[in-house]
C-alpha positions, 0 to 999 in steps of 0.5 A: 587378862586372858588364859594362854597355853600351848602343847606341854604347858603345865599349870596355866599362863595369864597374859596382859598384852600390852600391860600399861605403863607410867613409867616404861614402854608397855610390854607382854606380862606372863603370870604363871600359875602351878597346876594346884593353884586352882584346887585350893582357894586357901593357899597363897604363893611368894612370887618370883619376878624374872626378866626377859618373860618371852624366854621362859616357857614357850620355845617358840617365843625365845628369839634367839636360842628356840629354846625356853627355861622350863619353868612349869615343868621346874618349879612344878616338879621342886614344889611335888617335892616339897623343895621349895614353898609355893609360888608363882611366877611372873614373866616380864617379857624385854623390850627394844630397849632392854639394856638400857632398861637393865644396866643399872643406872646409879653408878660412879661415873668414870671413864667407864662409865661414860663409855658404855653409856655413850656405846648404849646410847648410841647402839639403842637410840636412848639412855639408861631407864633402869631406875624406871624398869625398877618403879615398873616392876614395884610400883605397877607390877607387884601391886598388880600381882598382889591384888589379883592373886592370892600371893604373899606379898611380904618381902620373905616371899618376893623374888628376883631374877634373870640372865646376863643383863637381866642378872644385872638388874636382879641386883640392882633390884634387892639392892635398890629395894631391899625393903621389898625383895628376899632374894635376888638370882643372877645367872650368868650375869653380865658383869664385864659390860663397862669393865666391871663397874657394877662391882664399884656399885655392889660396895657400897649399896648390898642389902644386909646379909641377915635377910637377904639371899643372893645367887650367882653362877656362870658357865665356862663357854661362849660369852660365859667364858669372860665371866669368872674373873669378874665374878671372883671380884663380886664374890670378894665384895660378898664375902667382905660384907657379911655374906655366906656362903650356902647361906645367904649367898651361893656362887657356882661355876658350870663347866661346858654352860653356855650362855643360853637357855639351852643351859640355864634351864639346866640349873634353874632348880639351883637358884630357885631351890637357894632363894625358895627353899 
């Protein structure tokens, strides 16, 4: 583990590169610690696990948009304003198998499923492996973080968040491991992949709404322009399963926002406040 920094970083990052795994291919892991982490050795922290870790803090490692989420600035500000609990952010970098790791695996084997799996197998040269990716998070990353940092390891203080297909795998994580994750942030969730097949999975596997929170959102431009009709279906499922708007579940629409870190950073304070307040 080495300390990593760059101009403008708020707080500090401890980087493991590579973080070895028996479940998935190795990747970099960034553990972001807020400025006050070293000032009070009695304080313990909630943990937010985020996908596409290379896009969270440093614009130079953000491959497509060349913009980052600004997680260090936003989380620090919200903690200073007492709007969220003390929080550590763990950024798990994605790899060339991103689509295979982020697409939920336990889906109904419909025609749409087989078409999607065939397409992804051809494009990404492999089979879906999101179950292994979740084992990596729950069985390897989380134990390491809890053993080496001052965390609150219970479900009420463990959260997962991502965008696009990272939104799908965050939803899948809280459904598959409801005893581990108390909340999921699903930003610009890529429901259109597989013609909405993840919605069928949602109907059977959502966690208990009495002790879990789920956040959804989408923009209206670029890829996000196709998301609203699927999100409306997801909202009906959430309501039918007993999730209460603004209490255990939020869906937000952002007019004019595109499918990019450029706009995700503008609104990330909303899921953070909802999940971590």
